[in-house]
C-alpha positions in Angstrom: -244.6 -20.6 -102.1 -242.6 -19.0 -99.2 -239.7 -20.4 -97.1 -237.5 -19.4 -94.4 -234.3 -18.8 -96.4 -232.0 -19.6 -93.0 -233.3 -23.2 -92.8 -233.8 -24.3 -96.7 -232.3 -23.1 -100.1 -234.5 -20.4 -101.4 -234.1 -22.1 -105.0 -236.1 -25.3 -103.6 -238.9 -23.1 -102.1 -239.5 -21.1 -105.4 -241.5 -22.8 -108.3 -240.1 -20.7 -111.0 -242.1 -20.3 -114.4 -240.1 -21.5 -117.5 -239.5 -17.9 -118.9 -238.0 -16.7 -115.6 -234.2 -17.0 -114.8 -233.0 -18.7 -111.8 -232.2 -16.4 -108.9 -228.7 -18.3 -108.4 -227.9 -17.2 -111.7 -228.8 -13.3 -111.9 -228.4 -12.3 -108.3 -224.9 -13.3 -107.5 -222.4 -10.5 -106.5 -220.1 -11.1 -109.4 -222.9 -10.5 -111.9 -224.7 -7.8 -110.1 -221.2 -5.8 -109.8 -221.0 -6.0 -113.7 -224.3 -4.9 -114.8 -224.7 -2.0 -117.3 -227.4 0.0 -118.7 -229.7 -2.2 -121.1 -233.0 -1.3 -123.1 -235.0 -1.5 -120.0 -233.1 0.9 -117.9 -235.1 4.1 -117.0 -232.5 6.3 -118.7 -232.6 4.3 -121.9 -236.3 4.6 -121.9 -236.3 8.3 -121.3 -233.9 9.0 -124.0 -235.5 7.0 -126.7 -238.8 8.9 -125.6 -237.2 12.3 -125.9 -235.9 11.3 -129.8 -239.5 10.5 -130.4 -241.1 13.7 -129.2 -237.9 16.0 -130.1 -238.4 18.4 -127.1 -236.8 21.9 -127.2 -234.3 22.3 -124.5 -233.4 25.7 -123.2 -230.4 26.9 -121.6 -232.7 29.2 -119.2 -230.1 30.8 -117.0 -226.1 30.5 -117.4 -224.1 31.9 -114.5 -221.1 29.8 -114.8 -217.7 31.6 -115.1 -214.9 30.8 -117.4 -214.0 27.8 -114.9 -217.4 26.2 -115.0 -218.1 27.6 -111.5 -221.6 29.1 -110.5 -224.8 27.8 -111.6 -227.2 27.4 -114.6 -230.7 26.3 -115.4 -231.5 23.7 -118.4 -235.3 23.6 -118.9 -237.5 21.4 -121.3 -241.3 21.1 -121.8 -242.6 17.3 -121.7 -246.3 17.2 -121.9 -248.1 19.9 -120.3 -245.4 20.2 -118.0 -242.0 22.2 -117.8 -239.1 20.8 -115.9 -235.7 22.4 -115.1 -232.4 20.9 -114.2 -231.0 23.5 -111.9 -227.2 22.8 -111.4 -224.6 24.3 -108.8 -220.9 23.8 -109.2 -217.9 24.8 -106.7 -214.3 24.5 -106.7 -213.2 21.8 -104.1 -209.6 21.4 -102.7 -208.5 17.8 -103.3 -209.1 16.8 -99.6 -212.6 17.8 -99.6 -213.5 15.5 -102.7 -214.7 12.1 -101.9 -216.9 9.5 -103.7 -218.6 8.3 -100.5 -222.2 9.3 -99.6 -221.1 10.8 -96.4 -219.2 13.6 -98.0 -220.3 17.0 -97.2 -219.1 19.0 -100.3 -219.4 18.0 -104.1 -218.2 19.5 -107.4 -221.7 19.8 -108.6 -224.9 19.3 -106.9 -228.4 19.1 -108.9 -232.1 19.4 -108.7 -234.8 18.5 -110.7 -237.4 21.4 -110.6 -241.1 21.3 -111.7 -241.3 24.5 -113.4 -238.7 27.2 -114.1 -237.5 29.0 -110.8 -237.2 32.7 -110.3 -233.9 34.2 -109.5 -235.2 34.4 -105.7 -236.1 30.4 -105.9 -232.6 29.7 -107.3 -231.0 31.7 -104.5 -233.0 29.8 -102.0 -232.2 26.6 -103.7 -228.3 27.4 -103.6 -228.4 27.5 -100.1 -230.1 24.2 -99.7 -228.9 22.1 -102.7 -225.4 22.6 -101.9 -225.7 20.9 -98.5 -228.2 18.0 -99.8 -228.9 16.0 -96.8 -228.9 18.9 -94.5 -231.1 21.0 -96.7 -235.0 21.0 -96.6 -237.0 21.3 -99.8 -240.6 21.3 -101.2 -242.7 19.4 -103.6 -241.4 21.4 -106.6 -238.1 19.6 -106.3 -238.5 16.1 -107.9 -235.1 14.6 -107.7 -232.0 15.6 -105.7 -228.7 14.5 -106.7 -224.8 15.4 -106.7 -221.5 14.3 -108.3 -217.5 14.5 -107.9 -215.1 14.5 -110.6 -212.9 11.7 -111.5 -209.6 12.3 -109.9 -207.6 10.2 -112.3 -209.6 11.0 -115.5 -211.1 14.3 -115.5 -208.3 16.6 -115.9 -206.7 14.2 -118.2 -209.6 14.2 -120.9 -210.1 18.2 -120.6 -206.3 18.7 -121.1 -206.4 16.5 -124.2 -209.7 17.9 -125.8 -208.2 21.6 -125.0 -205.1 20.6 -127.3 -207.3 19.2 -129.8 -206.5 15.4 -129.2 -208.6 12.5 -128.1 -207.9 11.4 -124.7 -206.7 7.8 -124.1 -209.2 5.0 -124.5 -207.2 2.7 -122.4 -207.6 5.5 -119.6 -211.2 5.8 -120.3 -211.8 2.2 -120.1 -209.9 1.7 -117.0 -211.9 4.5 -115.2 -215.1 4.5 -117.0 -216.7 7.8 -115.8 -215.8 11.6 -115.9 -217.9 12.2 -113.1 -219.5 10.0 -110.4 -222.9 10.3 -108.8 -222.6 9.9 -104.9 -226.3 9.8 -104.3 -229.9 10.3 -106.1 -232.8 11.2 -103.7 -236.7 11.1 -104.5 -239.9 9.8 -103.2 -240.2 12.7 -100.4 -236.9 12.7 -98.8 -235.9 15.9 -97.1 -239.4 17.3 -98.1 -239.1 16.8 -102.0 -242.2 15.6 -104.0 -243.6 12.3 -102.8 -243.9 9.5 -105.3 -247.8 10.0 -105.5 -247.4 13.4 -107.0 -245.4 12.2 -110.0 -246.6 8.5 -110.4 -249.0 9.5 -113.2 -246.8 11.4 -115.1 -246.3 9.6 -118.3 -242.7 10.7 -119.1 -241.7 9.3 -115.5 -243.0 6.1 -116.1 -240.7 3.6 -114.3 -238.7 1.3 -116.3 -240.3 -2.0 -115.4 -243.8 -1.0 -116.6 -246.5 -3.3 -117.5 -245.4 -2.8 -121.4 -241.6 -4.1 -120.6 -242.2 -7.0 -118.1 -242.5 -9.8 -120.5 -239.4 -8.6 -122.7 -237.5 -8.3 -119.5 -238.4 -11.6 -118.1 -237.4 -13.3 -121.8 
C-alpha cells in the first residue's frame, strides 16, 4: 500500500510482515549515524570468500619511495579474471587536505582495474586518477576512489609504531580511522565500467543477494 508521506504517517500506510523491523526504528538519523559493518556488509562477505579461496595476492609493481610516495599495483586472480588495485600517493600541504567530496587533491587515489595495466596504461591512469572527477576513464576501470589521512591520528600512529610502541587506544577510539575515504565511484561514472559489465561476476555479488535476504530481515 502506498501513501503520500506528506499527508499521512508512512507507518500507517505499510502493512509490514512480522519479520521486518519497523522503519521508525531502523531509519532514524541517530541510528543510521552509528551503523557499523556487519556480516551482510559487502566487504565482510568479500573477505570471507577470499579466505575460502585463499587467492594469491601479488605486488605487481612497487614504485613507492621511502616516504611512501609514488604508485604501486596490487593484483589478484579471482575466478577466471585478474584484478589490480592501482594506487597513487602524493605529498600534500596541510591546507590542501580535506575530507570533503569537493576536495581536489588527496593523499591517495585508487582504481580497481580489470587485468594488469602496462607501464603505459599506468602513466595514463596517473594523469586521470589523481584528478578523479575531472578525469575520463574506460571500461577497464571498475571502481574509482580516493582517501586522506587523519590529521589527528595518522602521524601519531606512525610515530608510535616507529618506536616499537603501540598507539594509544583512547586516541584510536576517538578518531576511529587512519585514512578516510572521501568518495567511491562506480556504475559507469566518468566512463568507468557500467554495472551490466560486472553484474554477473560471482565475486562481485551485491551484499543483499537472495541468499542473504532472509537472514538480514531477521
